[in-house]
C-alpha positions as CSV (number, residue, x, y, z in Angstrom):
1,V,-44.9,173.1,33.5
2,G,-45.7,174.7,36.8
3,E,-48.4,176.2,38.6
4,S,-50.0,179.8,37.3
5,G,-47.3,182.4,38.1
6,S,-44.3,180.2,37.7
7,G,-42.9,182.1,34.4
8,K,-44.2,179.7,32.0
9,S,-45.5,182.1,29.7
10,T,-43.2,185.0,30.2
11,L,-40.2,182.1,29.0
12,A,-43.0,181.2,26.0
13,Q,-42.7,185.0,24.7
14,A,-39.2,185.8,25.5
15,I,-38.9,182.7,22.9
16,L,-41.6,184.1,20.4
17,G,-39.0,187.5,20.4
18,L,-41.5,189.3,22.0
19,L,-40.1,190.5,25.2
20,P,-36.0,191.6,26.2
21,Y,-34.0,188.7,27.5
22,G,-30.9,188.4,28.8
23,G,-28.2,185.5,27.8
24,Q,-28.3,184.2,24.5
25,L,-31.7,182.8,22.6
26,Q,-31.3,180.6,19.2
27,V,-33.9,178.7,16.9
28,G,-31.8,176.3,14.8
29,G,-28.5,178.0,15.5
30,Q,-29.9,181.3,14.7
31,A,-30.2,183.8,17.1
32,W,-33.1,186.1,18.0
33,Q,-32.5,189.5,17.9
34,Q,-33.9,191.8,20.5
35,P,-37.9,193.0,20.2
36,A,-36.7,196.3,19.5
37,M,-35.5,195.2,16.2
38,R,-38.9,192.8,15.4
39,N,-39.5,193.7,12.3
40,S,-35.5,192.9,10.9
41,P,-35.1,190.6,8.2
42,A,-34.0,188.2,10.4
43,N,-36.5,188.4,13.3
44,Q,-39.1,187.8,10.3
45,Q,-37.3,184.7,8.8
46,L,-37.5,183.1,12.3
47,R,-40.9,184.1,13.2
48,R,-41.8,182.1,10.0
49,R,-40.1,179.1,11.6
50,V,-41.9,179.7,15.1
51,Q,-45.5,180.0,15.4
52,V,-47.5,180.3,18.1
53,V,-51.2,178.6,19.2
54,F,-52.5,180.6,22.0
55,Q,-54.7,179.2,25.2
56,D,-58.1,180.8,24.5
57,P,-59.7,180.0,21.2
58,F,-62.3,182.7,21.5
59,S,-60.2,185.9,22.2
60,S,-57.5,184.7,20.0
61,L,-59.0,185.0,16.5
62,S,-60.4,188.4,15.5
63,P,-64.3,188.2,15.2
64,R,-64.1,191.0,12.2
65,L,-62.2,188.5,9.9
66,T,-63.6,185.4,8.1
67,V,-61.9,182.0,8.4
68,E,-60.0,182.6,5.0
69,E,-58.5,185.8,6.2
70,I,-57.5,184.4,9.5
71,V,-55.9,181.4,8.3
72,G,-54.3,183.1,5.5
73,E,-53.5,186.2,7.2
74,G,-49.3,184.9,7.6
75,L,-49.2,184.0,3.7
76,K,-49.5,187.7,3.3
77,V,-46.3,188.7,5.5
78,H,-44.2,186.0,4.7
79,E,-45.3,185.0,0.9
80,P,-46.5,188.1,-0.3
81,A,-45.9,187.1,-4.3
82,L,-49.2,184.6,-3.5
83,G,-52.3,185.2,-5.9
84,P,-55.8,185.3,-4.3
85,A,-56.1,181.7,-5.9
86,E,-53.2,180.1,-4.6
87,R,-53.4,181.9,-1.1
88,R,-57.4,180.4,-1.0
89,A,-55.8,176.9,-1.9
90,R,-53.3,176.9,0.8
91,V,-55.9,177.9,3.3
92,E,-58.2,175.2,1.8
93,A,-55.5,172.6,2.6
94,V,-54.5,173.3,5.7
95,L,-57.9,173.7,7.1
96,S,-58.2,169.9,5.7
97,E,-55.4,169.1,7.4
98,V,-56.8,170.1,11.0
99,G,-60.2,168.4,10.2
100,L,-61.9,171.3,8.8
101,A,-62.7,170.4,5.2
102,E,-65.1,172.8,2.9
103,A,-67.0,169.0,2.2
104,Q,-67.9,169.1,6.0
105,Y,-68.3,172.7,6.8
106,P,-69.9,174.7,3.6
107,R,-69.0,178.2,3.0
108,L,-65.9,177.4,5.6
109,L,-64.1,180.2,4.0
110,D,-66.5,182.8,4.1
111,R,-67.4,181.9,7.9
112,Y,-66.7,184.1,11.2
113,P,-65.3,182.6,14.6
114,H,-68.3,183.3,16.5
115,E,-69.7,180.5,14.2
116,F,-67.8,177.7,15.3
117,S,-67.0,175.9,19.0
118,G,-64.1,176.3,21.3
119,G,-62.4,172.6,19.6
120,Q,-63.6,174.2,16.1
121,R,-62.0,177.7,16.8
122,Q,-58.6,176.0,18.5
123,R,-58.5,174.0,15.5
124,L,-58.9,177.4,13.1
125,A,-55.9,178.7,15.2
126,I,-53.8,175.8,14.7
127,A,-54.2,175.9,10.8
128,R,-52.8,179.4,11.1
129,A,-50.1,178.6,12.6
130,L,-49.4,175.9,10.3
131,I,-49.9,177.5,7.2
132,V,-46.3,179.3,7.0
133,Q,-45.0,175.9,7.3
134,P,-43.0,176.5,10.9
135,Q,-40.7,174.1,12.4
136,V,-41.7,175.1,16.0
137,L,-45.2,175.8,17.4
138,V,-45.2,177.0,20.9
139,L,-48.6,175.8,22.4
140,D,-49.5,177.9,25.2
141,E,-52.3,175.7,27.2
142,P,-53.7,175.0,24.0
143,T,-56.4,172.7,25.6
144,S,-57.5,174.4,29.2
145,A,-60.2,176.3,27.9
146,L,-62.0,173.1,26.4
147,D,-64.0,170.2,27.7
148,V,-62.4,166.6,28.6
149,T,-63.6,165.3,25.5
150,I,-62.6,168.1,23.4
151,Q,-58.9,167.7,24.7
152,Q,-58.4,164.6,23.8
153,Q,-59.1,165.3,20.2
154,V,-57.1,168.4,20.0
155,L,-54.1,166.7,21.7
156,G,-54.6,163.6,19.4
157,L,-54.7,165.9,16.5
158,L,-51.5,167.9,17.6
159,Q,-49.8,164.4,17.8
160,R,-50.5,163.8,14.6
161,L,-49.6,166.5,12.7
162,Q,-46.2,166.1,14.9
163,K,-45.4,162.8,12.9
164,E,-46.6,164.2,9.8
165,K,-44.7,167.4,9.5
166,G,-41.8,166.9,11.6
167,L,-42.9,169.9,14.2
168,S,-41.2,170.6,17.8
169,Y,-43.7,171.7,20.1
170,L,-42.9,174.2,22.7
171,L,-45.5,172.9,25.4
172,I,-46.8,175.4,28.3
173,T,-49.1,173.7,30.6
174,H,-50.3,173.4,34.5
175,D,-51.8,170.0,33.6
176,V,-49.0,167.0,34.4
177,D,-51.5,164.3,32.3
178,V,-50.7,166.9,29.2
179,I,-47.0,166.7,29.6
180,R,-47.6,162.6,30.0
181,A,-49.5,162.6,26.6
182,M,-47.2,165.1,24.7
183,A,-43.9,165.9,26.1
184,H,-40.6,164.0,25.5
185,N,-38.9,166.4,27.9
186,V,-39.9,168.4,30.7
187,L,-38.9,171.4,32.6
188,V,-40.6,172.3,36.1
189,M,-40.7,175.7,36.6
190,K,-41.7,178.0,39.7
191,D,-41.1,181.5,40.7
192,G,-39.4,181.9,36.9
193,A,-37.0,179.3,37.7
194,V,-36.4,175.7,36.6
195,L,-36.4,173.4,39.6
196,E,-35.9,170.1,37.9
197,H,-35.6,169.2,33.9
198,G,-35.2,165.7,32.3
199,S,-37.1,163.2,30.2
200,V,-40.8,163.1,30.5
201,D,-40.1,159.5,32.0
202,Q,-37.5,160.3,34.6
203,V,-39.2,163.5,35.7
204,M,-42.5,162.0,36.1
205,E,-41.7,158.8,37.5
206,A,-38.9,159.9,39.7
207,P,-39.4,163.7,40.5
208,Q,-36.4,164.3,42.7
209,H,-37.6,168.3,43.9
210,P,-40.4,168.5,46.2
211,Y,-42.3,171.0,44.3
212,T,-42.3,168.1,41.2
213,Q,-43.0,165.4,43.8
214,R,-46.4,167.8,45.1
215,L,-47.3,168.4,40.9
216,V,-47.0,164.8,40.4
217,A,-48.7,163.5,43.6
218,A,-51.7,165.9,42.8
219,A,-52.2,164.7,39.4
220,T,-52.2,161.2,40.6
221,V,-55.4,159.4,41.1
222,P,-55.6,156.2,43.5
223,E,-56.8,153.2,41.9
224,D,-59.8,152.9,44.4
225,A,-61.0,156.4,43.9
């Protein structure tokens, strides 16, 4: 968590293997190779295990592709032996998991992103990430472009999916309330540095660094407000 420009998204891009980094970066004990070797077999294997859901559901989905093409794209890369019928069945299954079943949305697979609301598009983005059965989802401000009611629905979906699938989330946000609702542990960042870290209860209830104290205070609404 941190304000804009704190380095949260830069850290996430390094974790996704998209930016050069110093030190050592491992996912499940396996080291990323540097981005210059992004298409190596080792990196391809890691990329399947670590998927991302971006902030803006309006720009993260190609307007020229159908729902079936968008959600099933990862299978063409990571499971190229799947036939069209098997791939379509996987797409339908994961769409149902995120609350977009064919029965509710006729011709769902043949539709384009512009035919959906912001919340529905973010569900499509989540389905696209889930279809390759990752272990880690990087969630880059996944609800900040949505209105409050839809935010709560998407956060509830992410919580359910985490429990059902045993997923780990790396959640990037400037919103302390989202951290309280979603996270177990938190890093507080500013100007590319980690100022404080620990369990959410520890950091949010008894912040030690003045910057963390200001973040928490800004998100606290007085009871008589």
